N, C-alpha and C positions, 0 to 999 in steps of 0.2 A: 727368712724370706718366704718360704713355703707357707708357714703359719699365717703370715700377714696376708698373702694372696688368698688362702683358704677362707680367712675371716671376711675378706672383702667380697669374694665371689659367693659365699653362702648367705649373704644378707638377703632377707625377704624371700627365701626359698620355701617351697611347699613341703611339708612333712607328708610323705606318701601314705603312711599308716593312718594318720589323722584325717587326711583328705578322703581316703577310701571309706573310712567310717562315716564321714559326713555324707558322702555319696549314697551309701547304703541306708542311712538314716533319713535323708531328705527325699530319696527316690525309692520308695518301697515298690516291690513287685506289684504290678497292676497300674502303675502310674501311666498317664497318657504320654505319648511321644512329645507332645507340645511342652509338657512340664520338664522333660529331660532336656529339650533344646533350650528352654528358658534358663534352667539351672546352669548349663554349660556356657551360654551367652553371658550371663551375669558374672561369671568368673573368668571371662576372657579366654575360654578354652576353645581351640579350633577343633572342628569335628566335621564329619561327612556322613551321609546316609546312603546306603545301598538298597534301593527298592526291591531288587530281585531276592535278596536274602533277608530283608527286614532287619538289617544290622546297622547301628550307628557306632562309629569309632571316633573317640576323642583322644587327644594327646595333651598331657600336662607336661610342659617343658621345663619349668624352673623348679626342680625337685632337689631336696636336701640329699647330700651324698655326691653331688656333682663337684668337680674340681677343675683345675686348669687343664688336666690331661683327659679326663673321662667325664662325659655328660650323661646324667641319669634322667630318664623320662618315665612317666607313668602312662601306659596305654589303657584306656577304658573301652570296653566293647559292651554295647547294650543291644540285646536281642528283643525284638518285638513280635507279637503274634499278629494274626491277620486283621485284628481290630485296632492295631497300633498301640497296644498296651504292653508295658514292660514285662517280659517274662524271665529275663536273666541278666546278670551283670558279671562280667569277667574283667579282671585287671591283670596287667603284666608289666613288670619292670623292664625297661629297655636301656641298654648302655651303648654309647657311641664313643669311640676313641681307639687308640692303638691296641 
């Protein structure tokens, strides 16, 4: 029963390692903020931007490794300089569950 549920719930989930590689390939340092927003919007990723810190945070919710008990997400943090160009990318795996 667990294997059946796992197979059903893991359908079409994002591979976090592949996705992070795609992010770093498609969004090289120095990319404009508008390009980062476009990239996230095209992939249906919710995000927010904090003007005070120049930080954009996005959450990828449908990540491989999730199951019926624990949900796995990938948090992406994009730091921009004063000219709104990308200066760093950080990623963190988040787990929700008991």
